[in-house]
C-alpha positions as CSV (number, residue, x, y, z in Angstrom):
1,M,1.5,-7.1,-20.8
2,A,-2.1,-8.2,-19.7
3,L,-0.8,-11.9,-20.3
4,S,1.8,-11.5,-17.5
5,G,-0.6,-9.6,-15.2
6,L,-2.9,-12.3,-15.5
7,V,-0.2,-15.2,-14.9
8,A,0.9,-13.5,-11.7
9,A,-2.8,-13.2,-10.6
10,A,-3.0,-16.9,-11.2
11,G,0.0,-17.6,-9.1
12,L,-1.3,-15.5,-6.2
13,V,-4.5,-17.3,-6.3
14,I,-2.8,-20.8,-6.5
15,L,-0.4,-19.3,-3.9
16,T,-3.3,-18.3,-1.4
17,F,-5.5,-21.4,-1.7
18,Y,-3.8,-24.3,-2.9
19,D,-0.2,-24.9,-3.0
20,W,2.5,-22.6,-1.7
21,R,5.2,-23.3,-3.9
22,N,3.7,-23.8,-7.2
23,G,1.8,-20.4,-6.6
24,I,5.3,-18.5,-6.0
25,L,6.8,-20.2,-9.0
26,I,3.9,-19.3,-11.2
27,F,3.7,-15.7,-9.8
28,A,7.5,-15.3,-10.3
29,G,7.0,-16.4,-13.7
30,G,4.5,-13.7,-14.3
31,V,6.9,-10.9,-13.4
32,L,9.7,-12.4,-15.2
33,L,7.5,-12.4,-18.3
34,A,6.4,-8.9,-17.7
35,G,10.5,-8.1,-17.6
36,L,10.9,-9.7,-20.9
37,L,7.9,-8.1,-22.4
38,R,8.9,-4.9,-21.1
39,A,12.5,-5.1,-22.6
40,A,11.2,-6.4,-26.1
41,L,8.3,-3.8,-26.4
42,G,8.9,-0.4,-27.3
43,D,8.7,2.7,-24.9
44,D,5.0,3.6,-26.1
45,A,3.7,-0.2,-26.1
46,A,4.2,-0.6,-22.4
47,G,5.5,1.6,-19.3
48,L,5.1,2.4,-15.8
49,L,3.4,6.4,-16.2
50,H,6.6,7.0,-18.5
51,V,8.6,8.1,-15.7
52,R,11.4,5.7,-15.9
53,S,13.3,4.1,-19.0
54,R,12.4,1.0,-20.4
55,M,15.7,-0.8,-19.7
56,F,15.2,0.1,-15.9
57,D,12.0,-1.1,-15.7
58,A,12.9,-4.2,-17.3
59,A,16.1,-4.7,-15.0
60,L,13.8,-4.1,-12.1
61,L,11.1,-6.4,-12.9
62,L,13.8,-9.2,-14.1
63,G,15.7,-8.7,-10.6
64,V,12.3,-8.6,-8.5
65,G,11.2,-11.9,-10.6
66,A,14.4,-13.7,-10.0
67,A,14.5,-13.0,-6.2
68,I,11.0,-14.2,-5.9
69,L,11.9,-17.4,-8.0
70,L,14.9,-17.8,-6.0
71,L,13.3,-17.7,-2.7
72,G,10.5,-20.1,-3.9
73,L,13.1,-22.5,-4.8
74,I,15.2,-22.3,-1.4
75,V,12.4,-22.0,1.1
76,P,10.9,-25.5,2.2
77,S,7.4,-26.2,1.6
């Protein structure tokens, strides 16, 4: 899960200081990676305060990551 956070943080740095399009795509990749890891790992390995189910977390992260990716591809530079 830390890897997905690092990828998302790198995307934010690139988005802020260098290139908007590549930064948003890297950030979306980090969120999608977090969703995939949340779906693959057990309930004890990763979670958001153990309030929601693992599949809800995975669906939420994958949905948000897909929306960010789609907007990053649609909006012109």
